[in-house]
Structures are given as structure tokens and as C-alpha cells.
N, C-alpha and C positions, 0 to 999 in steps of 0.2 A: 335233284338239289338240296344241297346244304341248307338247315333250319336257318332261318336268321333270328335274333332274339333282338326285339324293343322294348326298352322299359321306360316306363312312363310315371306320373302319378295323378290319378284319377281323383277327382272331387267328392265323386262318392260311391261305397261299393255293394251298402246294403240292399239289395231288392225288397220289398215288402209285400208281397200278395193280396188280393181283397180278403182270397177266401184263400183256408188250407187248401192245401192240395191233395185230391183224397189217393192217390196213389202213393206218396210216400209222408202224408201228410205234414210237410212244410208252409210252415209259414212267412220263411225269410228263407233268402240264396245268396250265397256271398263265393264269390272266386276272383282268386288272383291272375289267373292267364285269360288271354282271350285268344281262339284259338287252339289246336288241337293237335300236335306231332302223331298221333297215332294214327288219323287219317280216313277212318272208318268211313267206307263208301257210302254209307248207305245213314248215316247222320243228319241228323232233322237239322242242327245246326247252322246247315249250309242252306237253308229257304233265306229267302231274302229277308223276313220280317226276323230274323234271328241273327243271319251273319251282319261282322262289324266289313266285312269285305267286298268287295267290287267286283275279285274274280274270284269265284268257288277255290283254285287251287293254290290261294295265300292261304287259305283257312289251316293247311297244316305245315305250312312252309316260314310261314311268319308269326313268329307268337311273341305276344306282346305281354309286357309282364309290369303286375302290377306293383311297384315298391312300396307304398304305402300301405298294402292290404292290412295290415296289423294293426295299424295304428288310427286306419279308417273305420277298421270295423270296433274295435274296442268304446269308440267314441260315437258310433251311430247304437250299440246297441245297449249302451247307456240311455238311451232315449226312448228306447222302446219297450210293451208290454215282453214278458218273456214265452216264449213259442219254440216248437221248431224249426230248424233253421240246418239245409243240405250249403254245406260251407266244403272248403278246400280243394283241390285236384294235385292228384298224383302222376302228370304225366313224368317224362325224362329229365324237365328242367328242373322240378322240385326236388329234386336227391340235392342241387348245388344251393337252390335260396332257398327249401326251408320255409316258405312261405307259408304252405297249408299248417305245416305244423304249429307255428305261430299266430295261424287263426285258430286253432285249436286250444292253443293255451287262453288265448283270451276269450273263448268260449267257457271256455271251465271256470275262470275265474268271476265272470259273470254268472257262470250255472246256468248256461242255455243249453236245453235237450239237442242234441245232434245228430244229423244224419247224415251218410256218407255214402253216396253213388259214383263206385271205380270201375274199372278195366285194370288198375296194375297193384300186383303185391308190395309192391312198396309201402302202399299204407299199411304196410306192417312196421315199418319201420316206426310210426305213431303209435303202437297200440298201446303203451305205457299211458299216454293221456288219454284215448280214446277209452282205457279201461277205469280211469281216474272217472270220467265225466260219464260212463253207464254207471258208477257207483254212485256217486255222488248227485245226480240225475237221470239220466235215461242217455244211450247215443244205441246207433245199428248204424252196421254197414253191409249192404247192398255193392254186388258184384255184376256187371252186365253181361252175360254168358248168350252167346246164341247158338252152341252146338257145344260136344262132349269132346268133339275131335278134333287135334291140331292138325289138318290135315291142309293140303295148296289151295281149295275151296277155301276155308275159313280164315287163310292172308293171304289170301285175295279183297276177301271184304272187310280185313283189320290188319292193313299191310304193316300194320308199327307197333299193334298191342302185343302186349306179350301174351303169353301163352296161354290156353284154357287151363291148363292141366295146374297150372300156376295159381291161378285164382282160385280152382275150389283148394286147392289146400293153404291157402289166405283162408275160407270159410272157415274152414275147419279151425284154427288156430282161435281164430276168433271164438269162434265156438268152444272152445276150451277153454277159452279165459270166460266162458259165462256174456258176453258180450253177444248180443239179436244180430244175426248174419241171415243173410237170403240171396236171392238173384232176380235180376229183372231181365228176363227170359224179353229180352226186347232189343231190336226189332227180331219178330219168327218171320222170316221170309220166303214168302211164297213160291212154292214149288223147287224152293232150293233146300232149307230149314225147316218143314210142315210134316215131314213125314210122321207116321205113327211112333217110327223107332227114336228118331230122334227127338221126340216131347218126351214120350218114355225115356230114354238117358240122361234127358237135364234133371228130369224132375228125380229119379231116380238115385243121381249120382248128388246133388243139391240135399237130399235127406242124408248119405252116406256119408256125409262131409260135416254135419252137425248143421246143415242151412235149415230155416224155420218156417218160408215160405219162397215160394217160384210165384212172381208177379209175368204175367203171360199179355205182351202188347206187336201189334201189327206195327209193319212196316207204314211209315205216313211220306207223303208225295206232294211237291209242293216246290212251284215257281220255277229257281235256280238246283235246289234239291232231285225233281223231279227230272228235267235236264242231264244231269249229272248220273243220277242212277240207271236210267235209261242205255246213256252210251255203257258204261258200265256193263251191262246187260246186251247190245248191241255185241261190243267185243267178246264177252265171253260166253255167254249165252242169246247168243240168237234166236234161238230157239224159242225162248221163253218170252220173247215179248210182247207177241199177239197175245201169250195168255195174261199179263200184266196191264194191257190194254184192257182187258173184257173184263179184267177181276176191278178194276180202277175206276175205268171209265174218264169222267174228268175229275171224279172224287178224290178229296184230300186222303183216305183210308181204303181200304178192301172195299167191298161189298159187305151189308151186315149181317148176313146168312153165312159168310165165308168164316169172319172173326169172329162172329157166335158159336160155330161149330169149335174154333180152335178152343177159345177159351174154355168150352164144356169138356172139352176134353183133359184140357191144363189140371181142370179144378178135378175131375174124376183123378186125377193119375197124383194129383196131392192126398186125395183122400186115401188113393190107395196107398201113398209112404210116408201116411203118417203126419203130412205137414198142412201147410194153409194153401192158399193161391190171392190170400189178399197178406197187406203187413199191418202186424199189430200198429195201434198208433200209442204215442205218450199221452196219459192225462194225468195231470199234476192233482196232489189231494185236494181238497176244499169241498167246498158244499155247490161249486160248478162245475166238476168231477161227472155226475150223471147227464150236465148237460152235453159233453164231448162224448160220451159214452155212446147217445143215443143221436147223434149227429152220426157220430164214425157209420152205428150201422145201415141207418138212415141212407151214407153214401154208399154202402157195401149193399145194401138193395137195389141204387142205381145199378150199380158193376151189373148184378144179376137179369136186371132187366134191360140192359146192353146188349147183353148175352145172346137175350130171349127177341132182342129187336124188338121191343115196345115202344109205344104208342112214345114221343118228344115231350107229346104235354105232358104222360104221368114221369115222366123219368124229373123234367125241369119242376113239378109240383114235388118231390120226394128233395132235389136237390136243394130247391130254394128253402125250405121246409126246416133242412137240417142246418142253414146258413141261419137262419132266425134263432135256431138253438148255440150257434157259436155266440153269436151277438149278445146275447141275455146276459144281464147283469144279475140276477135273480135265478136262482134255481129253479128248473125246470120241475122237480120234485116238491118243492113249495108251493109253487104254484098249483100243483092238481092237489093237493096235500090242501088246502083251502077254498080250491075253487071246484077241484074235480075235473070232470072231461070238459065242463062248459070253459073252464078258465083256457084251458089247454084251447080251445075254440078262439079265442079272443085274442091268441097269437097271431103275430105276422106271418103270414103265406100257410097258416096252419088251418085246414077244414073239418069239416065231420069227421071224415072218412082217416086223413091225416092225425087229428086227435084221437081217435079213436087204436091207431098203432101208436103213437107216441105212449098210450096208458098202456097198451099190452107190454112195450118193451120196458117201463118203469118198475112195471109188477115183476118182469121178469128177470130183470136185474135186483130187484128186491130177493128175490125167491133164490136165486143164487147167492147172493150177497156177495156181490161184486166188487161194490162199493167198501166193503169192509176190510176186503182182503186186500 
């Protein structure tokens, strides 16, 4: 079916998240298109709560183009505090419209740190702008990759996406220019791409191409996307359907023990190849930098807890304490200097044990001289 393009002018483009995302650290996001020509069979965007289409097939066949995206972004960025924004979309129509490039120029003009999450090496067309943003503020480019092989299976699950090899080459080009680059190993498809061999191949290739991190995430299944993915399995991998049903049950993600095991394997592989399994965060200069540094550490601790299937109560306690630090208008280091641990305990969502943890982090940051660097 030929792809249909529909142009329109929305009234708003900037999405503002209540809390910064703990994977890509974005506070904002803005995209010039709705729908995606790549049509990846596992894409969560077909879920009812995310999709703008009543028919999931339309997701890759009808692309809606926000003609006024750059102008809207320029207007809306001028009204919000500076923070990391995920921006752009380099699917095929971008080559003609150049909307993502124009949006990057807006981010550069406003000096907003930028994060890009892409599947296409077309983003290299704009490496000049991305490099300038990286030098004046901060920029990162993350490529979505599920395997190192450009085989029949990969093309089945990513029917319209560029080759995996082209994505790795793009990582190297960005890395060679001093731009932070890495891989979103998402989703790791159970019983298809979760073998030890594939896990190591992706991490190894990332490191060899200059990538600095690999983020490992599992497949999520809900509503229309769950139905869609199970139809794909029934057609191409019918023997896996019972395994998926046991692994997921009625849940959104796979059972915790499975997800934790995969995450820990990727962590060990990242250590082996000298890269990280978490993405470093943009931290601006200033007295509140320490707040973000400790918030990042607490959020990363939550991720480790998730891999260990820790209690949800404990994870939420750390997560809410991290958010408290994000929202402080005073340096947590100054609060500690004036009132010690008691001052920390008076903060919202921070009890005795979390105050001790924040105190430990403050001392470690001071010893390492991270803020001075």
C-alpha cells in the first residue's frame, strides 16, 4: 500500500513531562510527524493510549505532517525553562520536508540541550547542527537497534527501517565528531533476540563503533499493540505464542525475573566492553547542578532495584526523593552545609535512610570533584 501524506497545522507541539524521563533524561519532546513509515511490528506507538489511529494498519501507511512544527517550537521553547528535549524524526519524508533540521536550528538558537532517538542514518545529514549544539550546550544521538544482523528476521520485525549496519556506521561518525552516541537496545524480543550471542554482539558492536552506552529494554504489550504483535507471532513464529503467553500473562511487560536477568546480562557485557548501561545526563553549570547529579544517581539506583525485583514501595521512595531534588530551588549541598542530615530529613519525600543516602552521595561527589570538573 502506498504511503499517504497528510499535512496540517497543529496548535501545539511541545510535550512537557511532569518529571524528566529516567532513560533519556528528557523534560520535553517535540516531533514533526504522526505515524511512522518504518512500521516496526513491535512499536508501542500502536497502543491505544499512544496511537492517533483507529486502525493500527494506518500507523505506517498514513503519515501526518506538522507543517508549522519549527514555528510552534520556537514560540513554545521561549516560554519554558531550559532542559533536555527529544526532538525530530528522521523517517523517509524528512528528506523532503527538512522539518527536523529546522527544529534543531530552533533548539540551537535557544541553546536547549538535545537528545535524538533514531533508526535512520539520515540524521547524519544534520551532523553540522548537532555538533554545534553539542559544543554550545549538549547533544546526544541514540540509535534503536535490536540485533547486529540484517537478516530475514530483522526485516520481518522492522520492514521499512534502514539496515542495522548503517546505524552502527552512523554511531561511529557521531562519536568521531565528539558527539555522545549510543544504542537503545529496545525492545529485546523474547526468544528471538534475547540469546547470549545476540546480547553480546550488540554491546560489542556498540563499543567498537564508539558508542558510550547501551540501554536495554523489554518488549511491552498492551491493547491494540498486543493484538498486533500476537498476530505477527501466529503467522511467523506460532511455536512461540505459548511461551509469550506464559511470560507475559496479562501483564504489560514480561515477568520481573526474566527482565532482571536480561538487564543484568547487558550490564555485565557493558562492563566487559568498557561502556555504560545507563545514559549520562546533561547537567548544566550552577548551584543546582548537584541536585541533578544526585537525582540521576537515585534514579539509576531505582533501575538496579528493578533488575533485582525489589519492592515497589522502596523503588517509589527513591523515585520520589529524586523528583524532590529535581524540584528544589536551593542547592541540596547548601541545605546540608547549613543543617546537616537533619536538614535533608526535612525535605519532602526524604526520610532518615534516604537522607543518609543523599549525604553519602554528596560526600562522594565532593571527594571526586565532579562539580568542579
